[in-house]
DOTOR-739842 format. One record per atom (N, C-alpha, C): residue number from 1; atom name; x, y, z. Coordinates in nm, 3 decimals, always signed. Last residue first. Layout:
<recs>
seq:NUM; atom:CA; u:X; v:Y; w:Z
...
</recs>
This chain:
<recs>
seq:94; atom:N; u:+6.844; v:+2.844; w:+4.908
seq:94; atom:CA; u:+6.846; v:+2.765; w:+4.745
seq:94; atom:C; u:+6.714; v:+2.732; w:+4.685
seq:93; atom:N; u:+6.936; v:+3.036; w:+5.149
seq:93; atom:CA; u:+6.800; v:+2.977; w:+5.103
seq:93; atom:C; u:+6.850; v:+2.975; w:+4.954
seq:92; atom:N; u:+7.159; v:+3.197; w:+5.253
seq:92; atom:CA; u:+7.132; v:+3.068; w:+5.258
seq:92; atom:C; u:+7.029; v:+2.947; w:+5.264
seq:91; atom:N; u:+7.093; v:+3.428; w:+5.141
seq:91; atom:CA; u:+7.225; v:+3.378; w:+5.114
seq:91; atom:C; u:+7.220; v:+3.229; w:+5.161
seq:90; atom:N; u:+6.968; v:+3.547; w:+5.343
seq:90; atom:CA; u:+6.902; v:+3.500; w:+5.194
seq:90; atom:C; u:+7.003; v:+3.437; w:+5.106
seq:89; atom:N; u:+7.126; v:+3.625; w:+5.537
seq:89; atom:CA; u:+7.027; v:+3.527; w:+5.537
seq:89; atom:C; u:+6.963; v:+3.495; w:+5.432
seq:88; atom:N; u:+7.205; v:+3.880; w:+5.428
seq:88; atom:CA; u:+7.316; v:+3.741; w:+5.468
seq:88; atom:C; u:+7.227; v:+3.658; w:+5.465
seq:87; atom:N; u:+6.972; v:+4.018; w:+5.464
seq:87; atom:CA; u:+7.075; v:+3.982; w:+5.304
seq:87; atom:C; u:+7.161; v:+3.877; w:+5.337
seq:86; atom:N; u:+6.898; v:+4.016; w:+5.715
seq:86; atom:CA; u:+6.836; v:+3.953; w:+5.584
seq:86; atom:C; u:+6.887; v:+3.931; w:+5.478
seq:85; atom:N; u:+7.119; v:+4.127; w:+5.819
seq:85; atom:CA; u:+7.084; v:+4.067; w:+5.826
seq:85; atom:C; u:+7.003; v:+3.953; w:+5.743
seq:84; atom:N; u:+7.077; v:+4.424; w:+5.684
seq:84; atom:CA; u:+7.206; v:+4.343; w:+5.628
seq:84; atom:C; u:+7.183; v:+4.185; w:+5.690
seq:83; atom:N; u:+6.838; v:+4.484; w:+5.789
seq:83; atom:CA; u:+6.786; v:+4.446; w:+5.664
seq:83; atom:C; u:+6.975; v:+4.377; w:+5.619
seq:82; atom:N; u:+6.902; v:+4.486; w:+6.079
seq:82; atom:CA; u:+6.789; v:+4.464; w:+6.031
seq:82; atom:C; u:+6.811; v:+4.389; w:+5.863
seq:81; atom:N; u:+7.096; v:+4.689; w:+6.056
seq:81; atom:CA; u:+7.129; v:+4.569; w:+6.093
seq:81; atom:C; u:+7.033; v:+4.472; w:+6.032
seq:80; atom:N; u:+6.887; v:+4.893; w:+5.965
seq:80; atom:CA; u:+7.005; v:+4.867; w:+5.848
seq:80; atom:C; u:+7.055; v:+4.740; w:+5.900
seq:79; atom:N; u:+6.781; v:+4.955; w:+6.190
seq:79; atom:CA; u:+6.669; v:+4.904; w:+6.030
seq:79; atom:C; u:+6.833; v:+4.854; w:+5.983
seq:78; atom:N; u:+6.962; v:+5.023; w:+6.358
seq:78; atom:CA; u:+6.885; v:+4.858; w:+6.387
seq:78; atom:C; u:+6.793; v:+4.826; w:+6.248
seq:77; atom:N; u:+7.017; v:+5.285; w:+6.280
seq:77; atom:CA; u:+7.087; v:+5.148; w:+6.300
seq:77; atom:C; u:+7.069; v:+5.043; w:+6.297
seq:76; atom:N; u:+6.784; v:+5.383; w:+6.331
seq:76; atom:CA; u:+6.816; v:+5.372; w:+6.190
seq:76; atom:C; u:+6.950; v:+5.275; w:+6.175
seq:75; atom:N; u:+6.556; v:+5.216; w:+6.551
seq:75; atom:CA; u:+6.661; v:+5.317; w:+6.516
seq:75; atom:C; u:+6.729; v:+5.279; w:+6.371
seq:74; atom:N; u:+6.232; v:+5.109; w:+6.598
seq:74; atom:CA; u:+6.363; v:+5.083; w:+6.582
seq:74; atom:C; u:+6.448; v:+5.210; w:+6.525
seq:73; atom:N; u:+5.922; v:+4.972; w:+6.740
seq:73; atom:CA; u:+6.047; v:+5.119; w:+6.739
seq:73; atom:C; u:+6.190; v:+5.063; w:+6.685
seq:72; atom:N; u:+5.676; v:+4.853; w:+6.681
seq:72; atom:CA; u:+5.816; v:+4.812; w:+6.648
seq:72; atom:C; u:+5.887; v:+4.942; w:+6.647
seq:71; atom:N; u:+5.420; v:+4.905; w:+6.624
seq:71; atom:CA; u:+5.445; v:+4.884; w:+6.754
seq:71; atom:C; u:+5.641; v:+4.877; w:+6.820
seq:70; atom:N; u:+5.329; v:+4.987; w:+6.347
seq:70; atom:CA; u:+5.257; v:+4.892; w:+6.393
seq:70; atom:C; u:+5.333; v:+4.800; w:+6.581
seq:69; atom:N; u:+5.450; v:+5.209; w:+6.371
seq:69; atom:CA; u:+5.341; v:+5.253; w:+6.329
seq:69; atom:C; u:+5.269; v:+5.126; w:+6.385
seq:68; atom:N; u:+5.714; v:+5.123; w:+6.291
seq:68; atom:CA; u:+5.691; v:+5.224; w:+6.458
seq:68; atom:C; u:+5.512; v:+5.244; w:+6.467
seq:67; atom:N; u:+5.688; v:+5.057; w:+6.049
seq:67; atom:CA; u:+5.705; v:+4.980; w:+6.181
seq:67; atom:C; u:+5.701; v:+4.998; w:+6.315
seq:66; atom:N; u:+5.670; v:+5.272; w:+5.943
seq:66; atom:CA; u:+5.564; v:+5.181; w:+5.911
seq:66; atom:C; u:+5.584; v:+5.080; w:+6.020
seq:65; atom:N; u:+5.918; v:+5.377; w:+5.965
seq:65; atom:CA; u:+5.789; v:+5.439; w:+6.032
seq:65; atom:C; u:+5.646; v:+5.356; w:+6.004
seq:64; atom:N; u:+6.099; v:+5.217; w:+5.839
seq:64; atom:CA; u:+6.106; v:+5.254; w:+5.973
seq:64; atom:C; u:+5.981; v:+5.301; w:+6.056
seq:63; atom:N; u:+5.982; v:+5.251; w:+5.597
seq:63; atom:CA; u:+6.007; v:+5.095; w:+5.616
seq:63; atom:C; u:+5.965; v:+5.172; w:+5.821
seq:62; atom:N; u:+6.051; v:+5.464; w:+5.550
seq:62; atom:CA; u:+5.919; v:+5.473; w:+5.529
seq:62; atom:C; u:+5.899; v:+5.340; w:+5.637
seq:61; atom:N; u:+6.346; v:+5.472; w:+5.551
seq:61; atom:CA; u:+6.283; v:+5.551; w:+5.670
seq:61; atom:C; u:+6.147; v:+5.539; w:+5.654
seq:60; atom:N; u:+6.381; v:+5.349; w:+5.319
seq:60; atom:CA; u:+6.417; v:+5.273; w:+5.463
seq:60; atom:C; u:+6.320; v:+5.336; w:+5.557
seq:59; atom:N; u:+6.297; v:+5.498; w:+5.133
seq:59; atom:CA; u:+6.204; v:+5.389; w:+5.194
seq:59; atom:C; u:+6.278; v:+5.255; w:+5.302
seq:58; atom:N; u:+6.518; v:+5.665; w:+5.133
seq:58; atom:CA; u:+6.399; v:+5.660; w:+5.143
seq:58; atom:C; u:+6.304; v:+5.607; w:+5.147
seq:57; atom:N; u:+6.736; v:+5.500; w:+5.042
seq:57; atom:CA; u:+6.747; v:+5.564; w:+5.181
seq:57; atom:C; u:+6.597; v:+5.600; w:+5.250
seq:56; atom:N; u:+6.608; v:+5.226; w:+4.912
seq:56; atom:CA; u:+6.660; v:+5.290; w:+4.901
seq:56; atom:C; u:+6.679; v:+5.394; w:+5.018
seq:55; atom:N; u:+6.598; v:+4.865; w:+4.927
seq:55; atom:CA; u:+6.549; v:+4.974; w:+4.998
seq:55; atom:C; u:+6.637; v:+5.083; w:+4.939
seq:54; atom:N; u:+6.649; v:+4.573; w:+4.824
seq:54; atom:CA; u:+6.686; v:+4.702; w:+4.743
seq:54; atom:C; u:+6.636; v:+4.816; w:+4.811
seq:53; atom:N; u:+6.595; v:+4.414; w:+5.092
seq:53; atom:CA; u:+6.732; v:+4.468; w:+5.041
seq:53; atom:C; u:+6.740; v:+4.541; w:+4.915
seq:52; atom:N; u:+6.327; v:+4.362; w:+5.081
seq:52; atom:CA; u:+6.325; v:+4.479; w:+5.179
seq:52; atom:C; u:+6.524; v:+4.489; w:+5.126
seq:51; atom:N; u:+6.290; v:+4.189; w:+4.875
seq:51; atom:CA; u:+6.265; v:+4.324; w:+4.833
seq:51; atom:C; u:+6.297; v:+4.429; w:+4.938
seq:50; atom:N; u:+6.350; v:+3.983; w:+5.030
seq:50; atom:CA; u:+6.444; v:+4.018; w:+4.897
seq:50; atom:C; u:+6.403; v:+4.144; w:+4.849
seq:49; atom:N; u:+6.159; v:+3.976; w:+5.156
seq:49; atom:CA; u:+6.231; v:+3.937; w:+5.212
seq:49; atom:C; u:+6.327; v:+4.013; w:+5.127
seq:48; atom:N; u:+5.929; v:+3.853; w:+5.000
seq:48; atom:CA; u:+5.913; v:+3.997; w:+5.042
seq:48; atom:C; u:+6.065; v:+4.029; w:+5.096
seq:47; atom:N; u:+5.999; v:+3.618; w:+4.830
seq:47; atom:CA; u:+6.004; v:+3.780; w:+4.724
seq:47; atom:C; u:+6.000; v:+3.906; w:+4.870
seq:46; atom:N; u:+5.977; v:+3.451; w:+5.107
seq:46; atom:CA; u:+6.114; v:+3.501; w:+5.048
seq:46; atom:C; u:+6.132; v:+3.604; w:+4.933
seq:45; atom:N; u:+5.712; v:+3.475; w:+5.115
seq:45; atom:CA; u:+5.746; v:+3.599; w:+5.225
seq:45; atom:C; u:+5.926; v:+3.592; w:+5.179
seq:44; atom:N; u:+5.621; v:+3.300; w:+4.918
seq:44; atom:CA; u:+5.596; v:+3.478; w:+4.896
seq:44; atom:C; u:+5.677; v:+3.568; w:+5.028
seq:43; atom:N; u:+5.704; v:+3.083; w:+4.973
seq:43; atom:CA; u:+5.811; v:+3.148; w:+4.842
seq:43; atom:C; u:+5.758; v:+3.328; w:+4.838
seq:42; atom:N; u:+5.790; v:+2.983; w:+5.288
seq:42; atom:CA; u:+5.689; v:+3.040; w:+5.222
seq:42; atom:C; u:+5.757; v:+3.140; w:+5.081
seq:41; atom:N; u:+6.030; v:+2.882; w:+5.380
seq:41; atom:CA; u:+5.916; v:+2.777; w:+5.398
seq:41; atom:C; u:+5.765; v:+2.856; w:+5.320
seq:40; atom:N; u:+6.252; v:+2.997; w:+5.403
seq:40; atom:CA; u:+6.238; v:+2.860; w:+5.313
seq:40; atom:C; u:+6.125; v:+2.802; w:+5.293
seq:39; atom:N; u:+6.189; v:+3.207; w:+5.505
seq:39; atom:CA; u:+6.185; v:+3.235; w:+5.336
seq:39; atom:C; u:+6.199; v:+3.081; w:+5.290
seq:38; atom:N; u:+6.127; v:+3.128; w:+5.768
seq:38; atom:CA; u:+6.049; v:+3.227; w:+5.707
seq:38; atom:C; u:+6.051; v:+3.190; w:+5.536
seq:37; atom:N; u:+6.399; v:+3.063; w:+5.823
seq:37; atom:CA; u:+6.279; v:+2.936; w:+5.806
seq:37; atom:C; u:+6.207; v:+3.002; w:+5.778
seq:36; atom:N; u:+6.577; v:+3.253; w:+5.798
seq:36; atom:CA; u:+6.612; v:+3.183; w:+5.712
seq:36; atom:C; u:+6.503; v:+3.081; w:+5.704
seq:35; atom:N; u:+6.433; v:+3.416; w:+6.002
seq:35; atom:CA; u:+6.443; v:+3.461; w:+5.857
seq:35; atom:C; u:+6.497; v:+3.390; w:+5.760
seq:34; atom:N; u:+6.498; v:+3.303; w:+6.198
seq:34; atom:CA; u:+6.382; v:+3.303; w:+6.186
seq:34; atom:C; u:+6.373; v:+3.340; w:+6.002
seq:33; atom:N; u:+6.782; v:+3.314; w:+6.202
seq:33; atom:CA; u:+6.774; v:+3.211; w:+6.179
seq:33; atom:C; u:+6.603; v:+3.208; w:+6.176
seq:32; atom:N; u:+6.802; v:+3.616; w:+6.243
seq:32; atom:CA; u:+6.843; v:+3.562; w:+6.121
seq:32; atom:C; u:+6.784; v:+3.381; w:+6.122
seq:31; atom:N; u:+6.714; v:+3.620; w:+6.496
seq:31; atom:CA; u:+6.618; v:+3.704; w:+6.409
seq:31; atom:C; u:+6.686; v:+3.611; w:+6.245
seq:30; atom:N; u:+6.923; v:+3.544; w:+6.678
seq:30; atom:CA; u:+6.811; v:+3.444; w:+6.658
seq:30; atom:C; u:+6.700; v:+3.539; w:+6.503
seq:29; atom:N; u:+7.076; v:+3.721; w:+6.571
seq:29; atom:CA; u:+7.108; v:+3.603; w:+6.552
seq:29; atom:C; u:+7.000; v:+3.521; w:+6.587
seq:28; atom:N; u:+6.959; v:+3.922; w:+6.707
seq:28; atom:CA; u:+6.973; v:+3.953; w:+6.591
seq:28; atom:C; u:+6.962; v:+3.811; w:+6.520
seq:27; atom:N; u:+6.998; v:+3.842; w:+6.992
seq:27; atom:CA; u:+6.868; v:+3.867; w:+6.953
seq:27; atom:C; u:+6.875; v:+3.873; w:+6.798
seq:26; atom:N; u:+7.275; v:+3.852; w:+7.030
seq:26; atom:CA; u:+7.202; v:+3.721; w:+7.010
seq:26; atom:C; u:+7.110; v:+3.709; w:+6.972
seq:25; atom:N; u:+7.537; v:+4.029; w:+6.922
seq:25; atom:CA; u:+7.393; v:+4.055; w:+6.902
seq:25; atom:C; u:+7.306; v:+3.910; w:+6.914
seq:24; atom:N; u:+7.826; v:+4.124; w:+6.854
seq:24; atom:CA; u:+7.730; v:+4.040; w:+6.915
seq:24; atom:C; u:+7.627; v:+4.078; w:+6.913
seq:23; atom:N; u:+8.112; v:+4.289; w:+6.690
seq:23; atom:CA; u:+7.957; v:+4.294; w:+6.692
seq:23; atom:C; u:+7.920; v:+4.138; w:+6.741
seq:22; atom:N; u:+8.414; v:+4.323; w:+6.735
seq:22; atom:CA; u:+8.350; v:+4.221; w:+6.802
seq:22; atom:C; u:+8.199; v:+4.251; w:+6.837
seq:21; atom:N; u:+8.399; v:+4.650; w:+6.599
seq:21; atom:CA; u:+8.505; v:+4.574; w:+6.662
seq:21; atom:C; u:+8.437; v:+4.445; w:+6.739
seq:20; atom:N; u:+8.243; v:+4.734; w:+6.303
seq:20; atom:CA; u:+8.231; v:+4.736; w:+6.479
seq:20; atom:C; u:+8.323; v:+4.608; w:+6.495
seq:19; atom:N; u:+8.135; v:+4.817; w:+6.042
seq:19; atom:CA; u:+8.313; v:+4.840; w:+6.074
seq:19; atom:C; u:+8.321; v:+4.843; w:+6.243
seq:18; atom:N; u:+7.969; v:+4.698; w:+5.939
seq:18; atom:CA; u:+7.946; v:+4.800; w:+6.000
seq:18; atom:C; u:+8.089; v:+4.852; w:+6.072
seq:17; atom:N; u:+8.098; v:+4.448; w:+5.829
seq:17; atom:CA; u:+7.968; v:+4.525; w:+5.768
seq:17; atom:C; u:+7.964; v:+4.671; w:+5.761
seq:16; atom:N; u:+8.250; v:+4.350; w:+6.013
seq:16; atom:CA; u:+8.303; v:+4.374; w:+5.864
seq:16; atom:C; u:+8.210; v:+4.510; w:+5.846
seq:15; atom:N; u:+8.032; v:+4.229; w:+6.152
seq:15; atom:CA; u:+8.162; v:+4.344; w:+6.271
seq:15; atom:C; u:+8.234; v:+4.402; w:+6.107
seq:14; atom:N; u:+7.923; v:+4.088; w:+6.037
seq:14; atom:CA; u:+7.843; v:+4.235; w:+6.073
seq:14; atom:C; u:+7.937; v:+4.337; w:+6.152
seq:13; atom:N; u:+8.073; v:+3.877; w:+6.006
seq:13; atom:CA; u:+7.992; v:+3.964; w:+5.891
seq:13; atom:C; u:+7.994; v:+4.081; w:+5.917
seq:12; atom:N; u:+8.119; v:+3.786; w:+6.248
seq:12; atom:CA; u:+8.224; v:+3.817; w:+6.137
seq:12; atom:C; u:+8.196; v:+3.904; w:+6.025
seq:11; atom:N; u:+7.862; v:+3.710; w:+6.283
seq:11; atom:CA; u:+7.912; v:+3.788; w:+6.394
seq:11; atom:C; u:+8.030; v:+3.853; w:+6.321
seq:10; atom:N; u:+7.832; v:+3.481; w:+6.131
seq:10; atom:CA; u:+7.774; v:+3.615; w:+6.163
seq:10; atom:C; u:+7.811; v:+3.720; w:+6.209
seq:9; atom:N; u:+8.051; v:+3.337; w:+6.206
seq:9; atom:CA; u:+8.065; v:+3.403; w:+6.062
seq:9; atom:C; u:+7.966; v:+3.480; w:+6.054
seq:8; atom:N; u:+7.978; v:+3.263; w:+6.461
seq:8; atom:CA; u:+8.107; v:+3.315; w:+6.447
seq:8; atom:C; u:+8.111; v:+3.390; w:+6.329
seq:7; atom:N; u:+7.709; v:+3.115; w:+6.461
seq:7; atom:CA; u:+7.745; v:+3.258; w:+6.540
seq:7; atom:C; u:+7.829; v:+3.332; w:+6.488
seq:6; atom:N; u:+7.684; v:+3.001; w:+6.135
seq:6; atom:CA; u:+7.737; v:+2.984; w:+6.276
seq:6; atom:C; u:+7.731; v:+3.154; w:+6.302
seq:5; atom:N; u:+7.407; v:+2.920; w:+5.936
seq:5; atom:CA; u:+7.510; v:+2.997; w:+5.963
seq:5; atom:C; u:+7.560; v:+2.981; w:+6.100
seq:4; atom:N; u:+7.364; v:+2.572; w:+5.828
seq:4; atom:CA; u:+7.272; v:+2.681; w:+5.917
seq:4; atom:C; u:+7.407; v:+2.799; w:+5.957
seq:3; atom:N; u:+7.378; v:+2.488; w:+5.490
seq:3; atom:CA; u:+7.417; v:+2.467; w:+5.630
seq:3; atom:C; u:+7.393; v:+2.582; w:+5.675
seq:2; atom:N; u:+7.145; v:+2.589; w:+5.197
seq:2; atom:CA; u:+7.311; v:+2.566; w:+5.243
seq:2; atom:C; u:+7.298; v:+2.532; w:+5.414
seq:1; atom:N; u:+6.897; v:+2.411; w:+5.127
seq:1; atom:CA; u:+6.924; v:+2.515; w:+5.230
seq:1; atom:C; u:+7.068; v:+2.422; w:+5.277
</recs>
């Protein structure tokens, strides 16, 4: 596993990715660390996370609905941020 990502590098990535000035979301950074931990410890989980990153617009809507059924309400932007976080986190898995 590569060195743990810093908040600064993660926030810079997200700011650039979503064209937001000074992106800061500590909860999503914690999610990033959880993603890295999960993917590092279980190959099945790694594949599940990798599959999330290739979803098209329809699949993202289905995913959002699935999460809502599980009691986790997310806006379309939150889904996009989560998937970008997954992509970023997977770069830290070897």
